[in-house]
Structure formats: structure tokens, C-alpha cells
C-alpha positions in Angstrom: 39.4 55.1 -24.6 37.1 56.9 -26.9 35.3 59.4 -24.6 33.2 60.8 -27.4 30.9 57.9 -27.2 30.1 58.4 -23.5 27.7 60.8 -22.0 29.8 63.2 -19.9 28.6 62.0 -16.4 29.4 58.4 -17.3 32.9 59.3 -18.6 33.8 61.1 -15.3 32.5 58.3 -13.1 34.1 55.6 -15.2 37.5 57.3 -15.4 37.7 57.8 -11.7 36.7 54.3 -10.8 39.0 52.7 -13.4 42.0 54.4 -12.0 41.2 53.2 -8.5 40.9 49.6 -9.4 44.1 49.5 -11.4 46.0 50.9 -8.4 44.5 48.4 -6.0 45.3 45.5 -8.4 49.0 46.3 -8.4 49.0 45.6 -4.6 47.5 42.1 -4.8 49.0 38.7 -4.7 47.6 35.7 -6.5 48.4 32.8 -8.8 50.3 34.4 -11.7 49.9 33.5 -15.4 52.6 31.1 -16.5 53.6 33.3 -19.5 57.1 34.7 -19.1 59.1 37.2 -21.1 55.9 38.7 -22.3 55.8 40.8 -25.5 52.3 42.1 -24.8 51.8 45.8 -24.3 48.9 48.2 -24.1 45.9 49.2 -22.0 42.6 47.4 -21.5 39.7 49.3 -20.0 36.7 47.4 -18.7 33.7 47.9 -16.5 30.8 46.0 -15.0 29.8 43.6 -12.4 30.8 44.5 -8.8 30.5 40.8 -7.9 33.7 40.2 -9.9 35.5 43.0 -8.0 37.6 40.8 -5.8 38.4 38.4 -8.6 39.3 41.2 -11.0 41.7 42.7 -8.6 43.5 39.4 -8.2 43.3 38.7 -12.0 44.6 42.1 -12.9 47.5 41.9 -10.4 48.6 38.5 -11.6 48.3 39.4 -15.3 50.1 42.7 -15.0 52.9 41.0 -13.0 53.4 38.5 -15.9 52.9 41.2 -18.5 54.5 44.3 -17.1 53.8 46.4 -20.2 50.1 45.9 -19.9 47.8 48.1 -17.9 44.3 46.8 -17.1 41.6 49.0 -15.6 38.4 47.5 -14.3 35.5 49.7 -13.0 33.1 47.7 -10.8 30.2 50.0 -11.8 27.6 47.3 -12.0 26.5 44.9 -14.7 24.0 47.3 -16.4 26.5 50.2 -16.5 29.2 47.8 -17.7 27.2 46.5 -20.6 26.0 50.0 -21.6 29.5 51.4 -21.6 30.9 48.5 -23.6 28.1 48.7 -26.2 28.8 52.4 -26.6 32.5 51.7 -27.3 33.9 53.2 -24.1 35.5 50.0 -22.8 37.1 46.9 -24.4 35.0 44.4 -22.6 32.2 44.2 -20.0 31.9 42.1 -16.8 28.2 41.2 -16.3 26.2 38.9 -14.1 23.5 39.1 -16.8 24.2 37.9 -20.3 23.4 40.2 -23.2 19.6 40.3 -23.8 17.9 40.0 -27.2 17.5 43.8 -27.6 21.2 44.4 -26.9 22.2 41.7 -29.3 20.0 43.2 -32.0 21.9 46.5 -31.8 25.4 47.5 -32.7 28.6 47.3 -30.7 30.9 50.3 -31.2 34.2 48.5 -30.4 33.4 45.5 -32.6 34.1 45.2 -36.3 31.1 46.2 -38.6 28.4 43.6 -38.8 29.8 41.5 -35.9 28.4 41.0 -32.4 29.6 40.5 -28.9 29.5 37.1 -27.1 29.0 36.1 -23.5 31.8 34.1 -21.9 31.3 32.6 -18.4 34.4 33.3 -16.3 33.1 33.6 -12.7 30.7 31.4 -10.8 29.7 32.3 -7.3 26.9 31.7 -4.7 24.7 34.7 -3.8 24.6 35.0 0.0 21.5 36.3 1.8 23.2 38.4 4.4 21.5 39.6 7.6 22.2 41.6 10.8 19.4 40.9 13.2 19.7 41.5 16.9 19.9 38.2 18.9 19.8 36.0 15.8 22.8 34.0 14.7 21.2 31.5 12.4 18.3 32.1 10.0 16.4 29.7 7.7 14.3 31.0 4.8 12.4 29.3 2.0 11.9 31.0 -1.3 8.4 32.2 -0.7 9.2 33.8 2.6 12.4 35.4 1.2 10.3 36.8 -1.7 7.7 38.2 0.7 10.4 39.9 2.8 12.0 41.7 -0.2 8.6 42.5 -1.8 7.4 44.1 1.4 4.6 41.6 2.2 6.4 40.5 5.4 7.6 43.5 7.4 8.6 42.3 10.9 11.1 39.7 12.0 8.7 37.8 14.3 6.2 37.4 11.5 4.6 33.9 11.8 6.0 32.8 8.4 9.6 33.5 9.5 9.0 32.1 13.0 7.7 28.8 11.6 11.0 28.3 9.8 13.1 29.2 12.8 11.6 27.6 15.9 14.9 27.6 17.8 15.4 31.3 17.3 14.2 34.3 19.3 13.1 36.7 16.7 12.7 40.4 17.6 9.4 42.2 17.2 11.3 44.7 15.0 10.8 46.2 11.5 12.7 44.5 8.7 15.0 46.7 6.6 15.4 44.8 3.3 18.3 46.2 1.3 18.5 45.8 -2.4 20.7 47.1 -5.2 19.7 50.6 -6.4 21.8 50.3 -9.6 21.1 48.0 -12.5 22.6 44.8 -11.2 23.0 41.3 -12.6 23.2 40.1 -9.0 19.6 41.5 -8.6 18.5 39.7 -11.8 19.9 36.4 -10.5 18.4 36.9 -7.1 15.0 37.7 -8.7 15.3 34.8 -11.1 15.7 32.4 -8.2 12.6 33.9 -6.5 10.6 33.9 -9.7 11.4 30.3 -10.5 10.7 29.1 -7.0 7.9 31.4 -5.7 6.2 32.9 -8.8 3.0 33.4 -7.0 4.8 36.0 -4.8 7.6 37.3 -7.1 5.5 38.0 -10.1 7.8 40.4 -11.9 10.1 39.2 -14.7 13.7 39.0 -13.6 15.7 42.0 -14.7 18.7 44.1 -13.6 16.6 46.8 -11.9 15.0 45.9 -8.6 11.3 45.7 -9.5 9.4 46.8 -6.3 9.1 50.1 -4.5 10.0 48.6 -1.2 12.9 48.4 1.2 16.1 50.4 1.0 18.3 50.7 -2.1 22.1 50.8 -2.0 24.7 51.3 -4.8 26.8 48.3 -5.7 27.7 45.2 -3.8 29.7 47.2 -1.3 26.8 49.5 -0.7 24.5 46.6 0.1 27.1 45.1 2.5 27.7 48.4 4.2 23.9 49.1 4.6 23.3 45.6 6.1 26.4 45.9 8.4 25.7 49.4 9.7 21.9 49.1 9.9 19.7 47.5 12.5 17.6 44.3 11.8 18.7 44.3 8.2 18.8 41.8 5.4 20.3 41.9 1.9 21.9 39.9 -0.9 25.4 40.0 -2.3 28.1 37.9 -3.9 29.2 35.5 -1.3 32.8 36.7 -1.4 31.7 39.9 0.2 29.6 38.4 3.1 32.4 38.8 5.6 31.3 38.4 9.2 27.6 39.0 8.6 25.1 36.3 9.2 24.2 34.3 6.1 20.8 32.7 5.9 20.3 29.0 4.9 17.9 28.5 2.0 15.5 25.6 1.6 16.4 23.1 -1.0 14.1 20.1 -1.2 13.4 19.2 2.5 16.5 20.7 3.9 18.0 24.1 4.7 21.4 24.5 3.3 24.2 27.1 3.3 26.2 28.1 0.3 29.4 26.5 -0.9 31.2 27.1 -4.2 30.9 23.5 -5.1 27.1 23.4 -4.5 26.7 26.5 -6.6 28.9 25.0 -9.4 26.7 21.9 -9.4 23.7 23.9 -10.5 25.6 25.6 -13.3 26.9 22.3 -14.5 23.4 20.9 -14.9 21.9 23.9 -16.6 21.6 24.3 -20.4 22.9 27.1 -22.6 20.4 29.7 -23.8 18.9 28.6 -27.0 19.0 30.5 -30.3 22.4 32.1 -29.9 25.5 32.0 -31.9 27.7 29.0 -31.3 30.3 31.0 -29.4 27.8 32.7 -27.1 27.8 30.7 -23.9 24.9 32.4 -22.0 23.5 29.9 -19.5 19.9 29.3 -18.6 20.1 28.5 -14.9 17.7 25.9 -13.6 17.1 26.9 -10.0 14.4 24.4 -9.1 16.6 21.6 -7.9 15.5 19.7 -4.8 18.9 18.2 -4.3 20.3 19.6 -1.0 23.9 19.1 -2.3 23.1 21.9 -4.7 22.8 25.7 -4.0 20.4 27.2 -6.6 20.9 30.9 -5.5 23.9 31.3 -7.8 25.2 33.7 -10.3 27.3 33.2 -13.5 29.2 36.3 -14.4 30.4 36.8 -17.9 33.2 38.6 -19.8 31.4 40.1 -22.7 33.8 40.6 -25.6 33.6 41.3 -29.3 33.6 38.3 -31.6 35.8 40.5 -33.8 37.3 43.8 -32.7 37.4 46.8 -35.0 41.0 47.3 -33.7 42.6 43.9 -34.3 45.5 44.7 -32.0 43.2 45.6 -29.1 41.3 42.4 -29.8 44.4 40.3 -29.4 45.2 42.0 -26.1 41.6 41.4 -24.7 41.8 37.8 -26.0 45.0 37.2 -24.0 43.5 38.6 -20.8 40.2 36.7 -21.1 42.1 33.5 -21.9 43.9 33.9 -18.6 40.6 34.5 -16.7 39.1 31.3 -18.0 42.3 29.3 -17.7 43.0 26.8 -14.9 45.4 29.3 -13.3 42.9 32.2 -13.6 40.1 30.2 -12.1 42.3 29.0 -9.3 43.2 32.6 -8.6 39.6 33.6 -8.4 38.8 30.7 -6.1 41.6 31.6 -3.8 41.0 35.3 -3.6 37.2 35.5 -4.0 35.9 32.1 -3.1 34.3 31.4 -6.5 33.8 28.1 -8.1 36.1 27.1 -10.9 34.5 26.3 -14.3 33.7 22.7 -14.8 36.0 20.8 -17.2 33.2 20.7 -19.8 32.4 24.4 -19.6 36.0 25.3 -19.5 36.6 23.6 -22.8 33.6 25.4 -24.4 34.9 28.8 -23.1 38.4 28.1 -24.4 37.1 27.1 -27.8 34.9 30.3 -28.0 37.8 32.5 -26.9 40.0 31.0 -29.6 37.7 32.4 -32.2 38.0 36.0 -30.9 40.0 38.3 -33.2 
């Protein structure tokens, strides 16, 4: 790892977290890659989306078992931090719930060969759960406008008429809402905001981005921070990758005329029907999610998380090592591992073919 390209605080934080994830991964069990008698060796350092955390632990454990001379370190520092570190050359790839934006693509990537760019490869599809911990409430229905007003701070008590109208069977407390959002730059936040902006633009009037846009509620670091704050708080609500919802209450969201809970299959259906972002290189597979579906068999509050890699690496040997690992992530075995360990939705056959073709061009 080339530490010179980091700012000092970033280096210290990244190094500590990378070591922790590598150790945890060696203790996991998952579907292992089919490769045997591996000749691969080396170290991959990566950082990014905390939503991928459970899946990465399982992926790393399986890949290292099949390739014992490979060490993989993944720091779940958040999508924004992951992209920043990768762009600076401090890691070999980034995990991100947000694809590279136009400004990032216009810049240089320190780990990539001169005059080449990075590409976005979808490897993880998961619902975003609206988690809650409200005294006396076991089931909660919310439409996009009401959810937007809660997190924007326009609705501040649980027995507000707008919430009560959607939950006529519930006894809602006359208690203050604590809405917990991500304090770090988060692709999960961007996906959550994109859902609200597409479905309730008159309320959520800020352009979706990794930083939470409003000075309201309570901020918490990372997915685990949000889950902990909702769990340990009183009359709380938050949003997190569904794999981390645990025993918390999970709200149903309104799709068409029905209130629906999340499933991996319903989330994958939205991704399958969404187009790629226009104007990108052929091997960049960023997806423009269409969250306005009225089909109750779909769950539009979904995130697509990417492995962001160089199209061509400055260090060809490192490029081959990253290529091998990302090939496993997107493979049928890798997707089955993530589904088993993190509850994610496997890539569709069509998207899987596109990802495999794009990875084949990495060098």
C-alpha cells in the first residue's frame, strides 16, 4: 500500500480497520471458490461500502481458503471514503453504493495505468430496510412523502396525523421521533435519498448525494452506527442495508396501492428493469435505478453496490490479482455466498453476463 498518497489521518484509520476485517474473514464459512491448487499470491487492500461488510467477510474467507497465499483486507469505511482512498491510490479497489460521478471520472486514478479510468462493476444488490424501535409498535406502514417528512424534520412526533392515517391499527405514542441518518459520506444515504427524491420531490428537494442533506435528526457513523443508535435509542427510526436489520422493526413502504416489506427478489426486480447510466464507457456498468414502480411485487428502496476497479492497472500483476477476486465476487458461487451470508439478491443472468464481460477486459 502506498501510504504517501494518503493524508495521515486516513492512513491510520484505514490501516487499523483493514486489519480487523482480514482477521474476521478468516473465521467465516461460506461457499468457496471452485479453484483448487491455486498459484495466486499477494495482498489486496480495499475499502468502501459498509453495506458490503457481511458479504465481504464471507467473500474474503472463501477466496482466501481457496487461495491460501492471498491476503485480502477490506475496510468498511463508507462509500465516499472508499472511493476517495482508491482514487488516491491507497487501495486496489473500492466498494461503493454510489457509482463514480462525472467529476470523479474526469480526474485521475493513481493506481490505474496512465490515461486510463476506473469502471463500476455491480456485485451486490440489497434492499434498504427502514428500521425502527418505537415503544408499543410492532408494525409500521410509511409512504414516501411521510418518510421524507420524518427524515427532513417536518414530522417530529410519532402520533402525527400523517403517520396515524397510514397506521390505523397501531397505537402510536405521543413521543418525539429520533430519526437517525449516516454521518459519513454514504452510498446508502444516496440511494435512500434517491428513492425519496424520485417519489416525493415536493418534500425531498435536495439532489441525492452521499452526504445527508438536512440539518436534522441524529447522525451515526457507518451502517453499524445507525443500527446501534436505533437499537439503543428510544422511539427511533433509521435506514440500513437489510442484512443488518436484525431484530429491529422494519417498516413496510407503499408501492402502488399496497404496503410491502422487503425481499431480495423484490429488490432485484427493480434493478433488472432499470437502464444503465448513459454516456459511459462500454465496460462501466453504473445503473440508473427507476424507483417509481407501482408494482407491489417490486421493492424500490434498493441499493446496487459496486466494485470500482481500474480498467487497466499500473501494476499489471496487481491487476490480475484484483481481477481474480472480483471475478469470484460476480460469479455464481460468489453471489450465492453473499445471498447466504448477507441476504443479498444475486445478479440476474443478463447483468451477470455483462459484469463478466467487463471484468474480462480488466488488466
